[in-house]
C-alpha positions in Angstrom: -0.1 0.2 0.6 1.2 3.3 -1.0 2.2 5.8 1.7 -0.7 9.1 1.7 1.0 11.8 3.8 -1.5 13.4 6.5 -1.1 17.0 8.1 -1.4 16.6 12.0 -0.1 20.4 12.5 0.8 23.6 11.3 2.3 26.9 12.2 1.5 30.0 9.9 4.6 32.8 10.3 3.8 36.7 9.5 6.4 35.8 6.1 3.3 33.8 4.5 5.0 30.4 5.4 3.8 27.7 7.0 5.7 24.8 9.0 3.4 21.3 8.5 4.3 18.5 10.3 3.3 15.4 8.7 2.0 11.9 10.2 5.2 10.6 9.3 7.0 12.6 12.1 8.5 15.3 8.7 8.3 18.8 8.8 8.3 20.7 5.6 7.7 24.0 4.9 5.2 26.0 2.1 5.7 29.1 1.3 2.2 30.4 0.7 3.0 33.4 -0.9 2.4 31.7 -4.5 -0.8 31.6 -3.6 -1.9 35.0 -2.6 -2.5 36.1 -6.2 -4.6 33.5 -7.3 -8.4 33.4 -7.1 -10.0 33.0 -3.5 -6.8 32.8 -2.1 -6.5 36.2 -2.7 -7.8 36.6 0.5 -4.8 35.7 2.3 -3.0 38.8 1.5 -5.1 40.0 4.7 -1.8 38.5 7.5 -4.5 38.7 10.3 -6.6 36.3 8.6 -3.2 34.4 7.4 -2.4 33.3 10.5 -5.5 33.2 12.6 -7.7 31.2 10.0 -4.3 28.5 9.0 -5.4 25.3 10.4 -5.8 21.6 9.5 -8.8 20.4 8.1 -9.3 16.6 6.0 -5.7 16.0 6.8 -4.2 19.2 5.5 -3.2 22.1 5.4 -6.4 24.7 5.2 -7.6 28.3 6.0 -11.2 28.6 8.3 -13.2 31.1 5.9 -16.3 30.6 7.7 -14.4 30.8 10.9 -17.1 27.5 12.0 -14.2 24.8 10.9 -16.1 23.4 7.8 -14.3 21.5 5.8 -16.5 22.5 3.1 -15.8 26.4 2.8 -12.2 26.2 3.9 -9.4 26.7 1.3 -7.0 23.8 1.6 -3.7 22.6 -0.1 -3.5 19.1 -1.6 -1.6 17.1 1.4 0.6 14.8 -1.2 1.6 17.9 -3.3 2.6 19.5 0.1 4.4 16.1 0.9 6.1 16.2 -2.4 7.2 19.5 -3.1 8.0 21.4 0.0 11.4 21.3 1.3 12.3 19.1 4.6 13.2 21.3 7.8 14.2 21.5 11.0 11.8 22.0 14.1 11.5 25.7 14.0 12.5 26.6 17.4 13.0 30.1 17.0 9.5 30.3 16.7 8.7 28.2 20.2 11.5 30.7 21.8 9.7 33.7 20.8 6.1 32.4 21.7 8.0 32.2 25.0 9.4 35.7 24.8 6.0 37.3 24.3 4.2 35.1 27.3 6.6 36.1 30.0 6.7 40.1 29.0 
């Protein structure tokens, strides 16, 4: 049986990039800036929307358009495409440190 990847966690960044964690333990980095001029994905230009609505739906990277976690109204990207085309990266520990610093202030 061929492996079909499933996204289990996503972490968006202010630079329109998303760290994607897959169920096999791999971590990939997706540059979403390439989507910002395409159809419905243009709404991702709003950085607040991009950051707050980035989530996992249907086992892949998605943006929850309705705010109700409705899989039928989300913007999503095929997990196989993400798995095959995005580069492997290490754990973004600097992001966690940045979050800790904000919480201690």
